C-alpha positions as CSV (number, residue, x, y, z in Angstrom):
1,X,-66.8,20.8,127.1
2,X,-67.6,24.1,125.3
3,X,-64.0,25.3,125.8
4,X,-62.7,22.2,124.1
5,X,-65.1,22.6,121.2
6,X,-64.0,26.2,120.8
7,X,-60.4,25.1,120.7
8,X,-61.2,22.6,118.0
9,X,-63.0,25.2,116.0
10,X,-60.1,27.6,116.3
11,X,-57.7,24.8,115.3
12,X,-59.8,24.1,112.2
13,X,-59.9,27.7,111.3
14,X,-56.1,28.1,111.7
15,X,-55.5,25.0,109.7
16,X,-57.7,26.4,107.0
17,X,-55.8,29.6,106.9
18,X,-52.4,27.8,106.7
19,X,-53.8,25.6,103.9
20,X,-54.9,28.6,101.9
21,X,-51.5,30.3,102.3
22,X,-49.9,27.0,101.1
23,X,-52.3,26.9,98.1
24,X,-51.4,30.5,97.2
25,X,-47.7,29.6,97.2
26,X,-48.3,26.5,95.1
27,X,-50.4,28.5,92.6
28,X,-47.6,31.1,92.3
29,X,-45.0,28.3,91.7
30,X,-47.2,26.7,89.1
31,X,-48.2,29.8,87.2
32,X,-45.7,32.5,87.6
33,X,-44.5,32.3,84.0
34,X,-48.0,32.4,82.6
35,X,-48.7,35.5,84.8
36,X,-45.6,37.2,83.5
37,X,-43.5,37.0,86.7
38,X,-39.8,36.3,86.6
39,X,-38.5,33.6,88.8
40,X,-36.9,35.9,91.4
41,X,-40.2,37.8,91.9
42,X,-42.1,34.5,92.2
43,X,-39.5,33.1,94.7
44,X,-39.7,36.3,96.7
45,X,-43.5,36.1,96.9
46,X,-43.4,32.4,97.9
47,X,-40.7,33.1,100.5
48,X,-42.8,35.9,101.9
49,X,-45.9,33.7,102.1
50,X,-43.8,31.1,103.8
51,X,-42.7,33.6,106.5
52,X,-46.3,34.8,107.0
53,X,-47.4,31.2,107.4
54,X,-44.6,30.5,109.9
55,X,-45.4,33.6,112.0
56,X,-49.1,32.7,111.9
57,X,-48.4,29.1,112.9
58,X,-46.1,30.2,115.7
59,X,-48.7,32.6,117.0
60,X,-51.5,30.0,117.0
61,X,-49.6,26.8,117.9
62,X,-46.5,28.1,119.6
63,X,-42.9,28.3,118.5
64,X,-42.4,24.5,119.0
65,X,-44.7,23.8,116.1
66,X,-42.0,25.2,113.7
67,X,-39.4,22.6,114.8
């Protein structure tokens, strides 16, 4: 039972991390002009965050989760 609980805690923590990465990307998309970023720079940042999230998700949940 304790192992199952640990897995649930790990899942919650991983989901929290993925949610924070998504929130960062959304904030960049919503505010890049106000922050003085050009669209290409903002796009690059968001794409990089997306790749980081994909790698993290694959390492936590396995490659199948990206399909």
